[in-house]
C-alpha positions as CSV (number, residue, x, y, z in Angstrom):
1,X,0.0,0.0,0.0
2,X,2.8,2.5,0.9
3,X,4.7,1.5,-2.2
4,X,1.6,2.2,-4.3
5,X,1.1,5.6,-2.7
6,X,4.7,6.6,-3.2
7,X,4.6,5.3,-6.7
8,X,1.4,7.4,-7.4
9,X,3.0,10.5,-5.8
10,X,6.2,10.0,-7.8
11,X,4.2,9.7,-11.0
12,X,2.3,12.9,-10.3
13,X,5.5,14.8,-9.4
14,X,7.2,13.6,-12.6
15,X,4.2,14.6,-14.7
16,X,4.1,18.1,-13.1
17,X,7.9,18.5,-13.6
18,X,7.6,17.6,-17.3
19,X,4.7,20.0,-17.8
20,X,6.7,22.7,-15.9
21,X,9.8,22.4,-18.1
22,X,8.0,21.8,-21.4
23,X,7.7,25.6,-22.2
24,X,11.5,26.0,-21.8
25,X,12.2,23.1,-24.1
26,X,10.1,24.6,-26.8
27,X,11.8,28.0,-26.5
28,X,14.1,27.4,-29.5
29,X,16.1,30.1,-31.0
30,X,14.0,32.1,-33.4
31,X,15.1,34.1,-36.4
32,X,14.4,37.8,-36.0
33,X,13.3,38.9,-39.5
34,X,13.9,42.5,-40.5
35,X,12.6,44.7,-43.3
36,X,15.1,45.7,-46.0
37,X,15.3,49.2,-44.6
38,X,16.1,47.9,-41.1
39,X,18.8,45.6,-42.3
40,X,20.3,48.3,-44.6
41,X,20.4,50.8,-41.8
42,X,22.1,48.3,-39.4
43,X,24.7,47.4,-42.1
44,X,25.5,51.1,-42.6
45,X,25.5,52.2,-38.9
46,X,26.8,49.3,-36.8
47,X,30.5,49.3,-35.9
48,X,30.9,45.6,-36.9
49,X,28.1,44.9,-39.4
50,X,26.9,41.4,-40.3
51,X,26.3,40.0,-43.7
52,X,22.8,40.3,-45.1
53,X,20.6,37.3,-45.9
54,X,17.5,37.8,-47.9
55,X,14.7,35.2,-48.3
56,X,12.8,36.1,-51.4
57,X,9.3,34.6,-51.2
58,X,5.7,35.1,-52.3
59,X,2.5,34.5,-50.4
60,X,1.3,31.8,-52.8
61,X,4.6,29.8,-52.8
62,X,4.2,26.4,-51.0
63,X,7.9,25.7,-51.0
64,X,8.6,29.1,-49.4
65,X,6.3,28.2,-46.5
66,X,7.9,24.7,-46.2
67,X,11.3,26.3,-46.0
68,X,10.1,28.7,-43.3
69,X,8.8,25.8,-41.3
70,X,11.5,23.2,-41.9
71,X,14.7,25.2,-42.4
72,X,14.4,28.6,-40.8
73,X,12.7,27.2,-37.7
74,X,15.5,24.6,-37.3
75,X,17.3,25.4,-34.0
76,X,20.8,25.1,-35.4
77,X,20.0,27.1,-38.6
78,X,18.2,29.8,-36.6
79,X,21.1,30.2,-34.1
80,X,23.8,30.4,-36.8
81,X,21.8,32.8,-39.0
82,X,20.9,35.1,-36.2
83,X,24.5,35.3,-35.0
84,X,26.0,35.9,-38.5
85,X,23.4,37.6,-40.7
86,X,20.8,40.4,-40.7
87,X,17.8,38.3,-41.8
88,X,15.4,39.9,-44.3
89,X,12.1,38.6,-45.7
90,X,11.4,40.1,-49.1
91,X,8.1,39.6,-50.9
92,X,9.0,39.1,-54.5
93,X,5.6,40.7,-55.4
94,X,5.7,43.4,-52.7
95,X,4.3,46.8,-53.6
96,X,6.5,49.1,-51.5
97,X,9.4,51.0,-53.1
98,X,12.9,49.9,-51.9
99,X,16.0,52.1,-52.1
100,X,19.3,50.2,-52.7
101,X,22.6,51.9,-53.4
102,X,20.9,55.2,-54.5
103,X,18.4,53.5,-56.8
104,X,14.6,53.2,-56.1
105,X,13.2,49.8,-57.1
106,X,9.4,49.5,-57.5
107,X,6.6,47.0,-58.1
108,X,6.0,46.2,-61.8
109,X,2.5,45.1,-62.7
110,X,3.0,42.1,-65.1
111,X,0.9,39.0,-65.8
112,X,-1.3,37.8,-63.0
113,X,0.7,39.1,-60.1
114,X,3.6,41.3,-61.2
115,X,7.0,41.5,-59.5
116,X,9.3,43.8,-57.5
117,X,12.3,45.2,-59.4
118,X,14.5,44.7,-56.3
119,X,13.7,41.0,-56.2
120,X,14.3,40.6,-59.9
121,X,17.7,42.4,-59.6
122,X,18.7,40.2,-56.7
123,X,17.6,37.0,-58.4
124,X,19.4,38.2,-61.6
125,X,16.2,38.1,-63.6
126,X,15.5,34.4,-62.7
127,X,12.1,34.7,-60.9
128,X,12.1,31.5,-58.9
129,X,10.6,31.1,-55.4
130,X,12.0,30.6,-52.9
131,X,15.4,32.1,-53.7
132,X,17.8,33.0,-50.9
133,X,20.3,35.8,-51.4
134,X,23.6,36.3,-49.6
135,X,25.2,39.8,-49.4
136,X,28.4,40.8,-47.7
137,X,28.8,43.4,-45.0
138,X,28.9,46.1,-47.6
139,X,25.7,44.9,-49.3
140,X,27.6,43.4,-52.3
141,X,26.2,40.3,-53.9
142,X,27.8,37.0,-52.8
143,X,25.3,34.7,-54.4
144,X,21.6,34.0,-55.1
145,X,20.6,30.4,-54.2
146,X,17.4,29.3,-55.9
147,X,15.1,26.6,-54.6
148,X,14.0,24.9,-51.4
149,X,16.8,23.9,-49.1
150,X,16.6,21.4,-46.3
151,X,18.3,22.5,-43.0
152,X,21.6,20.7,-43.4
153,X,22.4,21.7,-47.0
154,X,21.2,25.2,-46.2
155,X,23.5,25.6,-43.2
156,X,26.4,24.4,-45.3
157,X,25.7,27.2,-47.8
158,X,25.2,29.8,-45.1
159,X,28.5,28.8,-43.4
160,X,30.3,29.0,-46.8
161,X,29.5,32.7,-47.0
162,X,29.1,33.5,-43.3
163,X,32.5,32.1,-42.3
164,X,34.2,33.6,-45.4
165,X,35.2,30.2,-46.8
166,X,34.2,31.6,-50.2
167,X,37.2,33.8,-50.0
168,X,39.6,30.8,-49.7
169,X,38.1,28.1,-51.9
170,X,35.5,27.6,-54.6
171,X,32.2,25.9,-53.8
172,X,33.0,22.6,-55.4
173,X,36.2,22.2,-53.3
174,X,34.4,23.2,-50.1
175,X,31.4,20.9,-50.9
176,X,33.6,17.8,-51.6
177,X,35.8,18.4,-48.6
178,X,32.9,18.7,-46.2
179,X,31.1,15.4,-47.2
């Protein structure tokens, strides 16, 4: 009888403990998304600016939503990206003008949805969603990366630019060495 009572009490305490720590376990690192203007201002004014990462998406893009959920919500990806990049979400069909290096980019009505000139410039005219863009600390293009990326391959690409490996070796060498 005493063993049963202790067992029941232990079980209740264990359940309560698990419920109490559950919120802390789910408090994973989250990416803090910035607008283009916020990231550009930080890049221009901070003493040690970060590189800029731009996720070009559209509201109707299923792969964009999947990448948000699977890749950018991944704890390791979120932690690395937040530490090394200003993270920008850019709607490829956004309507607001964007100023970049003294030029104003605008929305262009075209076809069913239209496109934003800034997105087109960053993606070098290849309008494919999602496309992720890597810029250096001075807002110079490092590379656009089209298509959905799972967390592990995405992190490999992010580190290639984020850790300045691209300055020492080409992608194929880096890719083959890190397999």
